[in-house]
C-alpha positions, -999 to +999 in steps of 0.1 A: +211-289-206+200-310-176+228-295-155+218-260-165+182-267-155+194-281-122+216-250-116+186-228-124+163-248-101+187-244-072+188-207-074+168-192-045+152-164-065+135-189-088+114-199-058+102-163-056+088-166-090+070-198-081+055-181-051+031-162-075+017-196-086+012-204-049-005-171-043-035-179-066-046-209-046-084-207-038-078-206-001-054-176-003-076-158-028-107-163-007-089-149+024-075-119+005-108-111-012-127-114+020-103-090+037-105-065+009-143-066+009-145-061+046-121-031+045-141-016+016-174-022+034-160-005+065-148+024+044-181+027+026-201+027+058-179+053+073-181+075+042-219+073+042-220+082+079-196+112+076-203+128+042-220+161+046-231+188+022-203+214+023-204+247+007-192+247-028-157+261-031-136+269-061-110+242-065-074+247-073-077+239-110-040+240-118-031+216-091-063+195-086-067+188-123-033+171-124-031+156-090-064+150-072-085+140-102-060+112-107-057+117-145-036+095-167-009+122-171-007+134-135+023+157-129+038+137-101+068+160-095+047+180-071+049+151-046+087+156-044+088+194-047+060+204-024+041+175-006+021+201+014+005+215-019-003+179-029-021+173+003-040+206+000-050+196-035-064+162-023-083+180+004-098+205-021-108+175-043-124+159-013-144+189-003-155+200-038-167+166-049-185+158-017-166+125-016-158+103+014-123+101+029-120+064+020-132+069-015-108+097-021-079+078-006-088+046-025-089+064-059-057+084-052-038+052-041-050+032-071-039+060-094-004+060-078-002+022-081-011+023-118+014+052-123+041+032-106+033+002-128+035+022-160+067+039-149+084+006-141+075-009-174+088+023-191+120+021-170+113+055-155+128+047-121+124+082-107+087+084-115+082+049-101+095+060-067+077+093-070+044+075-073+053+052-043+061+083-023+028+099-034+009+069-019+024+078+016+015+114+010-021+102+006-019+085+040-005+116+056-033+136+041-059+113+057-042+115+091-036+153+090-070+165+077-092+137+091-075+125+122-105+111+140-118+093+109-083+078+103-080+066+139-114+048+138-108+034+103-073+020+110-085+007+144-111-014+126-091-024+095-057-032+110-069-063+129-085-076+097-053-070+077-032-088+104-055-119+105-058-121+067-020-116+062-012-141+090-036-167+075-022-163+040+014-165+053+005-197+072-009-213+041+022-204+021+045-217+048+028-251+050+027-254+012+062-243+006+079-263+035+058-294+037+037-295+005+006-293+026-025-272+017-040-257+048-077-253+049-094-220+052-106-226+088-072-239+099-053-209+085-077-184+101-076-201+135-038-200+134-038-163+126-064-156+154-043-175+179-012-155+170-030-123+164-010-104+190+023-115+174+011-103+140+000-070+154+030-065+176+057-070+149+050-038+129+035-019+158+066-021+180+087-007+152+064+022+146+062+028+184+100+029+187+103+054+158+076+075+173+094+076+206+127+085+191+110+112+170+092+126+200+125+132+218+138+152+189+105+171+187+106+179+224+141+192+221+129+215+194+101+227+217+126+234+244+144+256+219+116+281+222+126+290+258+140+325+258+178+328+263+183+292+275+166+275+245+194+279+220+220+267+245+200+236+254+196+227+217+233+232+211+241+209+241+216+183+230+223+183+193+247+154+195+221+132+213+195+144+188+217+131+159+221+098+176+183+095+180+180+105+144+204+078+133+185+052+153+152+064+137+167+061+102+180+026+109+146+016+123+128+031+093+151+012+068+147-021+088+109-017+091+104-008+055+126-034+040+119-061+065+081-057+069+074-084+043+095-108+063+078-104+097+046-123+090+063-152+073+087-155+103+057-158+126+039-182+102+069-205+100+081-206+135+049-196+155+073-171+171+063-138+188+065-103+173+099-095+188+115-126+174+100-117+140+115-082+142+149-096+151+149-121+122+137-096+096+162-069+107+191-094+108+184-105+072+180-069+059+212-056+075+233-087+071+224-094+035+213-060+020+223-067-016+205-100-017+175-083-002+176-056-029+181-082-057+152-103-045+129-072-041+138-060-076+130-095-091+097-098-072+087-062-082+093-068-119+077-102-120+048-090-099+043-060-122+042-083-153+017-107-135-005-077-125-005-063-160-014-097-174-044-101-151-055-066-157-053-071-195-074-103-192-101-084-172-099-055-197-105-079-226-134-095-208-150-061-202-143-045-236-155-075-256-187-076-235-191-039-240-185-040-277-210-068-283-236-050-263-229-018-282-233-035-315-267-047-306-280-013-295-294+011-321-288+046-310-305+078-323-278+097-342-290+129-325-294+113-291-270+101-264-253+068-264-276+045-244-250+020-233-225+048-223-252+062-200-257+029-183-221+016-184-192+039-194-167+024-218-139+006-199-103+016-203-072-003-195-062+017-164-098+026-156-118-006-158-148+008-140-146+040-160 
């Protein structure tokens, strides 16, 4: 029995499970909550400053009621079959309800996250990835329909995310490698000193993909030249395929290795280019191990998330029930408590 425990303890993926215990340390929680509050504050201020009183327009009931209202039984297939219709539906929801861009994007993303969680627990893999894809459609909607808003918002929030992520990664690195618990000020100062590295790592990858995609796009524009356009596209098609292959490889490396870039900087105090190199090498040299670890972390993280959500739900529903028992409502009148505080639901805690 002792040998079996020692074998289990030596497995690398067991350390991934322990990382969730490390994640709830007060310092990391304080940094994460502060970053979330700052991002929400920026989004709220921008929404208040940009919301106008648009003309009331009839919404696309058949689409909006299932997609943009973020109901519990949303028909997520539209994300795969026609993403453009999904984005149009979100925009109609935004206009009709006189909501802010941040508020709309936040609610939509939260619904997709909850949908992915339920799908994973129900072993519906297709719907899980469909909900993840729907999250990116929401980002594209914000950039496409509200470009200036998105530029200002991401310019203000990306630095906050980089510093918070870098500080949390530094705390985890010191605790995991040396058993040290970094203080809040120490972690934030480290992230601030290495801010350019944390910012450069993902930005360089996005910039390279944008450059490669721009070449293919320009080749398509050249195809509009009368007579010569078709010939130029035919001659440049091979090069376009090469650039497309490079874009796909960069996309895979960035998507799979993004979670490794910040830890590489936090451990080694390296620059952004070294972090990109290390993360890409791990992803492409050991893809199956990366897939296995990602699957384990996803399942374990989902269970942990549902446990925390269930605890919060119990807290709210018990409080709500006790309050409701003490309030005497008129049988012919409205529910007083429901007017003050709508009844919480498991996937809609704020109702």
